[in-house]
C-alpha positions in Angstrom: 50.0 8.0 -6.5 46.5 10.1 -6.9 43.4 9.1 -8.9 41.6 11.8 -11.1 38.7 11.1 -13.0 37.4 11.9 -16.4 34.1 13.8 -16.1 31.4 14.4 -18.5 28.4 17.1 -17.4 25.7 16.5 -19.6 23.6 19.5 -19.9 25.7 21.8 -19.1 24.2 24.9 -20.0 21.6 24.8 -17.9 20.9 26.0 -14.4 22.0 22.4 -12.8 24.3 22.3 -15.1 26.3 25.7 -14.5 26.0 24.7 -10.7 27.6 21.2 -10.9 30.2 23.2 -12.4 30.6 25.7 -10.2 30.7 22.8 -7.2 33.2 20.6 -9.0 35.9 23.4 -8.5 35.3 24.6 -5.4 35.0 21.0 -3.7 38.0 20.1 -5.6 36.7 16.7 -7.0 39.9 14.8 -8.8 39.1 15.6 -12.4 41.6 14.7 -15.1 39.6 15.6 -18.1 36.1 17.4 -18.5 33.8 17.5 -21.2 31.1 19.8 -21.5 27.8 18.3 -23.5 24.5 20.0 -24.0 22.4 20.4 -27.2 23.2 21.1 -31.0 21.8 24.7 -30.2 24.5 25.3 -27.6 27.3 24.4 -29.8 30.0 27.0 -29.7 29.7 28.5 -26.3 32.2 28.3 -23.9 32.0 28.0 -19.7 34.3 28.9 -17.5 36.2 26.1 -15.3 39.5 26.1 -13.1 40.6 29.9 -14.7 40.0 28.4 -18.3 36.8 28.5 -21.1 35.8 25.0 -21.8 33.8 24.4 -25.1 30.5 23.2 -25.0 30.4 20.2 -27.5 26.5 18.6 -28.8 26.2 15.2 -27.2 26.5 12.6 -29.5 27.3 8.7 -30.5 31.2 9.1 -29.0 30.6 11.7 -26.8 31.5 9.2 -24.0 34.1 7.4 -25.0 36.7 7.4 -22.0 34.8 9.0 -19.6 34.9 7.6 -16.1 31.8 9.6 -15.0 28.7 11.6 -16.5 26.6 14.1 -14.4 23.9 14.0 -16.3 20.8 17.0 -16.2 19.5 17.9 -19.5 16.0 16.2 -18.9 14.5 12.7 -18.3 13.8 12.4 -22.1 17.5 13.1 -23.1 18.5 11.0 -20.1 16.7 7.7 -21.7 18.5 7.7 -24.7 22.2 9.0 -23.6 22.5 7.3 -20.4 22.7 3.8 -21.0 25.4 4.7 -24.3 27.1 6.1 -21.5 27.1 3.1 -19.6 27.7 1.0 -22.6 31.0 3.1 -23.2 32.0 2.3 -19.6 30.9 4.8 -17.4 28.6 5.9 -14.1 26.1 7.8 -14.4 24.4 10.3 -11.6 21.0 11.5 -13.4 19.5 14.5 -11.8 16.1 13.7 -14.1 13.0 11.5 -13.6 13.9 8.8 -15.9 15.2 6.2 -13.6 14.1 7.2 -10.2 11.4 4.3 -9.7 13.8 1.2 -11.6 13.7 -0.9 -9.6 17.3 -1.8 -10.6 18.3 1.7 -10.4 19.5 3.3 -6.6 17.7 6.1 -5.8 20.4 8.1 -3.5 20.9 10.7 -0.5 24.1 10.4 1.0 23.0 11.8 4.1 20.5 9.2 3.9 21.1 6.1 2.2 24.7 5.7 1.0 24.8 2.1 0.8 22.4 1.9 -1.9 25.1 3.5 -4.4 27.1 0.5 -4.0 24.9 -1.6 -6.0 24.6 0.5 -8.8 24.5 -1.2 -12.3 26.0 1.8 -13.7 23.3 4.4 -13.5 22.5 6.2 -10.1 19.4 8.4 -9.7 18.9 11.5 -8.2 15.9 12.1 -6.0 13.2 14.8 -6.8 14.5 18.2 -5.3 11.6 18.3 -2.7 12.2 14.8 -1.9 15.6 15.0 -0.9 14.8 18.5 1.1 12.2 16.8 3.4 14.2 13.2 3.4 17.5 15.1 4.8 15.0 16.9 7.4 12.8 13.8 8.3 15.4 10.6 7.9 17.5 11.4 11.1 14.3 11.3 13.2 13.0 8.3 11.6 16.0 6.6 12.8 15.2 7.3 16.2 11.5 6.9 16.2 10.2 5.5 12.4 7.6 7.6 11.2 4.0 6.4 10.0 2.6 9.5 8.1 3.9 12.5 6.5 2.2 15.0 5.8 3.8 17.5 3.4 2.9 21.0 2.2 5.3 22.4 -0.2 6.1 26.1 -1.7 8.1 25.9 -4.7 10.3 28.3 -6.2 10.4 29.5 -9.8 13.8 27.8 -9.7 12.3 24.6 -10.1 11.2 25.1 -13.7 15.0 26.5 -14.9 16.2 30.0 -15.6 13.7 31.0 -17.8 10.9 30.2 -15.4 12.8 32.6 -12.9 12.9 35.2 -15.6 9.6 35.2 -16.5 8.8 35.8 -13.0 11.1 39.2 -13.0 9.1 40.0 -16.1 5.9 39.6 -15.0 6.8 41.4 -11.9 7.9 44.6 -13.7 4.8 44.6 -16.1 2.6 44.4 -12.9 4.5 47.1 -11.3 3.9 49.0 -14.6 0.5 48.6 -14.4 0.3 46.0 -17.7 -0.8 42.8 -17.6 1.8 39.7 -17.1 2.5 37.3 -19.3 2.8 33.5 -18.7 5.3 31.5 -21.5 7.0 29.1 -19.1 4.1 28.4 -16.4 0.6 27.7 -17.3 -0.7 31.4 -15.1 1.4 34.6 -14.1 3.5 33.7 -11.0 4.3 36.9 -9.8 2.1 38.2 -6.6 0.7 34.8 -7.3 0.2 31.2 -6.4 -0.9 28.1 -7.8 -1.2 23.7 -7.4 1.9 22.5 -8.9 1.2 22.3 -12.7 2.6 19.0 -13.3 0.7 16.1 -14.8 -2.4 15.1 -12.6 -3.6 11.2 -11.9 -6.8 9.8 -11.7 -6.9 10.5 -7.8 -6.3 14.1 -8.3 -2.3 14.4 -7.1 0.1 15.8 -9.2 3.2 14.2 -10.7 5.5 16.5 -8.1 3.5 15.2 -5.1 3.6 11.2 -6.0 7.4 12.0 -6.2 7.3 12.7 -2.8 5.2 9.7 -2.1 7.0 7.3 -3.7 10.4 8.3 -3.8 10.7 8.8 0.0 9.1 5.3 0.5 11.7 3.9 -1.9 14.6 6.0 0.1 13.7 4.9 3.1 13.0 1.5 2.3 9.7 1.2 3.5 6.5 0.9 1.3 4.3 1.1 4.1 5.0 4.7 5.3 2.2 7.1 4.6 2.3 10.2 2.8 0.4 12.9 1.3 1.7 16.2 -0.3 0.4 19.2 -1.4 2.5 21.0 -4.1 2.3 24.7 -4.4 4.0 26.4 -7.3 4.8 30.5 -5.3 6.6 33.7 -6.4 10.1 33.1 -5.0 12.9 32.9 -7.3 15.0 29.9 -5.6 14.8 27.5 -3.0 12.1 25.8 -1.8 10.2 25.8 1.5 7.8 22.7 3.4 5.4 22.4 5.6 6.1 18.8 7.5 3.8 17.3 9.5 4.9 13.9 11.2 3.2 11.0 12.9 5.1 8.6 15.3 3.7 5.8 17.0 5.1 7.3 20.2 5.2 10.9 21.3 8.5 12.6 19.7 9.4 15.9 21.7 10.4 19.1 20.0 13.3 19.5 22.2 14.7 15.9 21.4 13.8 16.6 17.9 15.9 19.8 17.9 19.0 18.1 19.7 19.2 15.2 16.9 18.4 18.1 14.0 21.3 19.9 15.6 23.7 16.9 14.9 22.8 15.4 11.8 24.4 15.8 8.4 23.4 18.1 5.9 21.0 19.7 8.3 21.2 23.2 9.8 18.9 24.4 12.8 17.5 27.8 12.4 15.1 28.6 15.6 14.6 32.0 17.1 11.3 32.1 18.5 11.8 35.3 20.2 12.1 37.3 17.0 10.0 34.7 15.1 12.7 34.0 12.7 13.0 30.6 11.0 14.2 29.1 7.5 13.6 31.3 4.9 14.1 31.0 0.9 16.2 34.1 0.7 18.6 32.4 3.7 18.8 29.3 2.0 19.8 30.4 -1.5 23.1 29.4 -2.0 23.5 27.4 0.9 24.4 23.5 1.0 22.5 22.3 4.0 18.5 22.3 4.5 17.3 24.8 7.2 15.1 23.2 9.7 13.0 25.0 12.2 9.6 25.8 13.9 9.9 22.3 15.9 6.7 22.0 17.5 4.0 19.8 18.9 1.4 18.7 16.7 -1.9 20.1 19.0 -4.5 17.9 17.3 -2.0 14.8 17.9 -0.3 13.5 20.8 2.2 11.5 18.7 2.7 14.5 15.9 5.6 17.0 15.3 5.3 19.8 13.1 8.4 21.5 11.6 9.2 23.9 8.6 12.4 23.8 6.1 13.8 25.3 3.6 16.5 24.3 1.0 17.8 25.2 -2.1 17.0 23.4 -5.0 19.3 23.8 -7.7 22.2 23.2 -4.8 21.1 20.4 -2.8 18.1 19.6 -4.2 20.1 18.6 -7.5 23.8 19.4 -8.4 24.8 19.1 -4.9 23.6 15.8 -4.2 24.8 14.1 -7.5 28.6 15.4 -6.6 27.8 14.2 -2.9 27.3 11.0 -4.9 29.9 11.0 -6.9 32.2 11.9 -4.2 30.9 8.6 -2.1 31.9 6.5 -5.1 35.3 8.1 -5.2 35.6 7.3 -1.4 34.3 3.3 -2.3 36.5 3.2 -4.8 33.4 2.8 -7.1 34.9 4.2 -10.3 37.3 3.3 -12.7 40.3 6.1 -12.6 43.3 7.4 -14.3 46.0 6.8 -11.5 49.2 9.9 -11.7 52.0 9.9 -9.7 53.0 12.5 -8.1 
């Protein structure tokens, strides 16, 4: 007897939706039926899966009938409307948007960090923000050995974080500049090609943007520790795909770089990338398409006896979104926390 599941992807035509589709096939997730859902304007499109071309349907009130699992990646406003309806129809929703992340009744899960939180879901499980996921996968193994007191993060975020149209805009702007023309900005507020700027999400009264506060609040929730001091500066850079982060960690007692390397080299979801002689450390071009978070340039903070510096790169669309959602789904299957179709073979 084997179990298989009726799955729906909400936001199937977006960058994360397409990655979800690829990963479901690549990782052989046990699917009995797959439904692709998107907005009305995507109706009639078809996407390849398992040797077939599946139709994209507009999301509607009856769309979640007889669905066991919904992988949602259509944005917060869409999730707020449709996730509760999917739960009401009997499905479990794994949501990639920011809609439910800080809801105290919704678990915020990174399988390498807090898999046990997924067991306490009430129908919805939230996937953290991409920058939070990449940082937490690298910091958590160290935090378990010696609790971190303070995190200072600087992020270098690719265009992919704003979707496929943003990636195309950078390409178009690059061509324009090389041809001596003025670059046009439509997706972003300013040209990103040959440029960078602080993350363009809304600012709060303290001058922190929404993206920076996500890293602060989500990390505290995932780690189960509201006392960790965290600050972040998020920057959009002219890289197509994969984010990078410079992380400064302060511990209560000294944490040697060699010990950190040994821990991280054995940590799930992490790949240590360090060649000091060649000055070769993680790069977004190497992280693109990879499941792991690449971590390297681990060194003592010369300004603090208990400080540690590290550098990381990770694929924002993959581990920063789609892969994390699939890993949560696999966790639910492993723990028998999804209703399923049982088939005999």
